[in-house]
C-alpha positions as CSV (number, residue, x, y, z in Angstrom):
1,X,-22.0,-15.8,12.2
2,X,-20.4,-14.3,15.2
3,X,-21.7,-11.0,16.7
4,X,-20.5,-8.8,19.5
5,X,-22.5,-6.7,21.9
6,X,-21.8,-2.9,21.9
7,X,-20.0,-2.9,25.2
8,X,-17.0,-1.2,26.6
9,X,-15.1,-4.5,26.3
10,X,-16.0,-4.9,22.7
11,X,-15.0,-1.3,21.8
12,X,-11.7,-1.9,23.7
13,X,-10.9,-4.9,21.5
14,X,-11.4,-2.8,18.4
15,X,-9.5,0.2,19.8
16,X,-6.5,-1.9,20.9
17,X,-6.4,-3.7,17.5
18,X,-6.2,-0.3,15.8
19,X,-3.6,1.0,18.1
20,X,-1.3,-2.0,17.5
21,X,-1.7,-1.5,13.8
22,X,-0.9,2.2,14.0
23,X,2.2,1.6,16.1
24,X,3.6,-0.6,13.4
25,X,2.8,2.0,10.8
26,X,4.7,4.7,12.6
27,X,7.8,4.6,10.5
28,X,6.3,3.4,7.2
29,X,8.1,4.9,4.2
30,X,6.8,5.2,0.6
31,X,9.1,2.3,-0.3
32,X,7.7,0.2,2.5
33,X,4.1,1.0,1.4
34,X,4.9,0.1,-2.2
35,X,6.4,-3.3,-1.2
36,X,4.3,-6.5,-1.6
37,X,2.0,-7.5,1.2
38,X,1.3,-11.2,1.9
39,X,-1.8,-11.0,-0.3
40,X,-1.2,-11.9,-3.9
41,X,-1.4,-8.8,-6.2
42,X,-1.6,-6.3,-3.3
43,X,1.0,-4.0,-2.0
44,X,1.0,-2.8,1.6
45,X,-0.6,0.3,0.2
46,X,-3.5,-1.7,-1.2
47,X,-4.1,-3.2,2.2
48,X,-4.0,0.2,3.9
49,X,-6.3,1.7,1.3
50,X,-8.7,-1.2,1.9
51,X,-8.6,-0.8,5.7
52,X,-9.5,2.9,5.5
53,X,-12.1,2.6,2.7
54,X,-13.7,-0.3,4.6
55,X,-14.7,2.1,7.3
56,X,-16.6,4.3,4.8
57,X,-18.4,1.1,3.6
58,X,-19.3,-0.1,7.1
59,X,-20.5,3.4,7.9
60,X,-22.9,3.2,5.0
61,X,-24.4,0.1,6.7
62,X,-24.5,1.8,10.0
63,X,-26.3,4.7,8.3
64,X,-28.8,2.1,7.1
65,X,-29.3,0.8,10.6
66,X,-29.6,4.3,12.1
67,X,-32.1,5.8,9.5
68,X,-33.8,2.7,8.1
69,X,-32.8,3.9,4.6
70,X,-31.2,1.1,2.6
71,X,-27.6,2.1,1.9
72,X,-25.5,-0.6,0.2
73,X,-22.0,-1.1,1.4
74,X,-20.7,-0.8,-2.1
75,X,-22.4,0.0,-5.4
76,X,-20.7,-3.1,-6.9
77,X,-17.4,-5.0,-6.8
78,X,-15.9,-2.8,-9.5
79,X,-16.6,0.3,-7.3
80,X,-15.0,-1.4,-4.3
81,X,-11.9,-2.5,-6.2
82,X,-11.5,0.9,-7.9
83,X,-11.7,2.7,-4.5
84,X,-8.9,0.4,-3.2
85,X,-6.8,0.9,-6.3
86,X,-7.1,4.6,-6.3
87,X,-6.3,4.9,-2.6
88,X,-3.2,2.7,-3.0
89,X,-1.5,5.4,-5.1
90,X,-1.3,7.8,-2.2
91,X,2.0,8.4,-0.3
92,X,2.6,6.4,2.9
93,X,2.0,9.3,5.2
94,X,-1.4,10.0,3.6
95,X,-2.4,6.3,3.8
96,X,-1.4,6.1,7.5
97,X,-3.4,9.3,8.2
98,X,-6.4,7.8,6.5
99,X,-6.1,4.6,8.5
100,X,-5.8,6.6,11.7
101,X,-8.7,9.0,11.0
102,X,-11.0,6.2,9.8
103,X,-10.3,4.1,12.8
104,X,-11.2,7.0,15.1
105,X,-14.3,7.8,13.1
106,X,-15.6,4.2,13.2
107,X,-15.3,4.1,17.0
108,X,-17.2,7.4,17.3
109,X,-19.9,6.2,15.0
110,X,-20.5,2.9,16.8
111,X,-20.4,4.5,20.3
112,X,-23.0,7.0,19.2
113,X,-25.3,4.5,17.4
114,X,-28.8,4.7,19.1
115,X,-30.0,1.7,21.0
116,X,-32.8,0.7,18.5
117,X,-30.4,0.8,15.6
118,X,-28.4,-2.1,17.0
119,X,-31.4,-4.4,16.2
120,X,-31.9,-3.2,12.6
121,X,-31.2,-5.8,10.0
122,X,-28.8,-4.8,7.2
123,X,-27.1,-6.6,4.3
124,X,-23.3,-6.4,3.9
125,X,-21.7,-6.8,0.5
126,X,-21.3,-10.6,1.2
127,X,-25.1,-11.0,1.2
128,X,-25.7,-12.1,4.7
129,X,-28.4,-10.5,6.8
130,X,-27.1,-9.1,10.2
131,X,-27.4,-6.4,12.7
132,X,-24.6,-3.8,13.6
133,X,-23.4,-6.2,16.2
134,X,-22.0,-8.3,13.4
135,X,-20.3,-5.2,12.0
136,X,-18.2,-5.0,15.1
137,X,-16.8,-8.5,14.4
138,X,-16.2,-7.6,10.8
139,X,-14.1,-4.6,11.8
140,X,-12.1,-6.4,14.4
141,X,-11.5,-9.2,11.9
142,X,-10.3,-6.8,9.2
143,X,-7.9,-5.0,11.6
144,X,-6.3,-8.1,12.9
145,X,-6.1,-10.3,9.8
146,X,-5.0,-7.5,7.5
147,X,-2.4,-6.4,10.1
148,X,-0.7,-9.7,9.6
149,X,-1.1,-9.3,5.8
150,X,1.1,-6.2,5.9
151,X,4.2,-8.4,6.7
152,X,5.5,-5.9,9.2
153,X,6.4,-8.4,11.9
154,X,2.9,-8.8,13.4
155,X,1.7,-12.4,13.2
156,X,-1.3,-14.4,14.3
157,X,0.6,-15.4,17.4
158,X,0.7,-11.7,18.3
159,X,-3.1,-11.3,18.3
160,X,-4.3,-11.2,21.9
161,X,-6.3,-14.2,23.2
162,X,-9.7,-12.4,23.5
163,X,-9.5,-11.3,19.9
164,X,-8.3,-14.6,18.6
165,X,-11.2,-16.4,20.3
166,X,-13.7,-14.1,18.6
167,X,-12.1,-14.5,15.2
168,X,-11.8,-18.3,15.6
169,X,-15.5,-18.5,16.4
170,X,-16.3,-16.2,13.4
171,X,-14.2,-18.0,10.8
172,X,-15.2,-21.4,12.1
173,X,-18.8,-20.5,11.8
174,X,-18.3,-19.5,8.2
175,X,-16.5,-22.7,7.3
176,X,-19.0,-24.9,9.1
177,X,-21.7,-23.5,6.8
178,X,-19.5,-23.6,3.6
179,X,-19.7,-26.2,1.0
180,X,-16.8,-28.6,0.9
181,X,-15.5,-28.2,4.4
182,X,-14.1,-31.6,5.3
183,X,-15.0,-33.3,8.7
184,X,-12.4,-32.5,11.3
185,X,-12.0,-31.3,14.9
186,X,-9.8,-28.4,16.0
187,X,-8.1,-28.4,19.4
188,X,-5.7,-25.9,20.8
189,X,-2.4,-26.9,22.4
190,X,-4.1,-27.3,25.8
191,X,-6.4,-29.9,24.3
192,X,-9.5,-27.6,24.4
193,X,-11.9,-28.0,21.5
194,X,-11.9,-24.9,19.2
195,X,-14.3,-26.1,16.5
196,X,-15.7,-29.1,14.9
197,X,-16.8,-29.6,11.3
198,X,-19.1,-32.5,10.5
199,X,-18.6,-35.8,12.2
200,X,-15.5,-37.9,12.3
201,X,-12.3,-36.8,10.5
202,X,-8.9,-36.1,11.9
203,X,-8.1,-34.0,15.0
204,X,-6.0,-30.9,14.1
205,X,-4.1,-29.5,17.1
206,X,-2.0,-26.4,17.6
207,X,-1.8,-22.9,19.1
208,X,-4.9,-20.8,18.5
209,X,-3.1,-18.3,16.4
210,X,-1.8,-21.0,14.2
211,X,-5.3,-22.5,13.8
212,X,-6.6,-19.1,12.9
213,X,-3.9,-18.5,10.3
214,X,-4.7,-21.9,8.7
215,X,-8.5,-21.3,8.7
216,X,-8.1,-17.9,7.0
217,X,-5.8,-19.3,4.4
218,X,-2.8,-17.4,5.6
219,X,-0.7,-20.5,6.3
220,X,-0.4,-24.0,5.0
221,X,-0.7,-25.3,8.6
222,X,2.6,-24.4,10.1
223,X,2.7,-25.2,13.8
224,X,-0.3,-27.6,13.6
225,X,-0.2,-31.4,14.0
226,X,-2.6,-34.1,12.9
227,X,-2.3,-37.8,12.0
228,X,-1.7,-37.7,8.3
229,X,-2.1,-34.8,6.0
230,X,-4.1,-31.7,6.9
231,X,-7.6,-31.5,5.5
232,X,-8.0,-29.2,2.5
233,X,-10.2,-26.3,3.5
234,X,-12.4,-24.3,1.1
235,X,-11.3,-20.7,0.5
236,X,-12.3,-18.3,3.2
237,X,-13.9,-15.0,2.2
């Protein structure tokens, strides 16, 4: 799975993703927050509640890395889902404040993480073993993908190229290891190879943002071309 080093460039990717999100939340009303997101069963408020609560969960992993004391990201799935549901009942202004405060807190935490802690192995809720360098990718991914889920006019083609490249490598790595991923090769609209699953299979071509939207299950392949039907991908986490 993709990891990122704790550099100024990495922190800038995460900072800028958060800033773009907060700009789009500037005029969010209670009615806007209660409206459906692009995720089945979730309102925009659910997405915002998740984005802020996720920082608390990631900070538990960072505490584990810093202290060596095992601290699970969540007690269990019920605890995770209940936290999101409870938070979604807050007014829009409170939700936006939580997103803003949690984004700033996360950046402070990772910037202050001691050097040795970056090599400590922790276990996120998904079960993988990783170091905090992986957590930086998780946070960037959540900010960018869930920003599109809010359906506020921000799409995958709005994600800057450096962030898109990180997320394409991350999601492609997951699908390459997943059961049921069909053989195929992905190329961007310049012809450069983005990913390859197995051997043989069709070539799928399109803009990098459109490829990312398809790989994450956020599109049915709009903007992509391939000889014949698009391969059917397994569900992404």
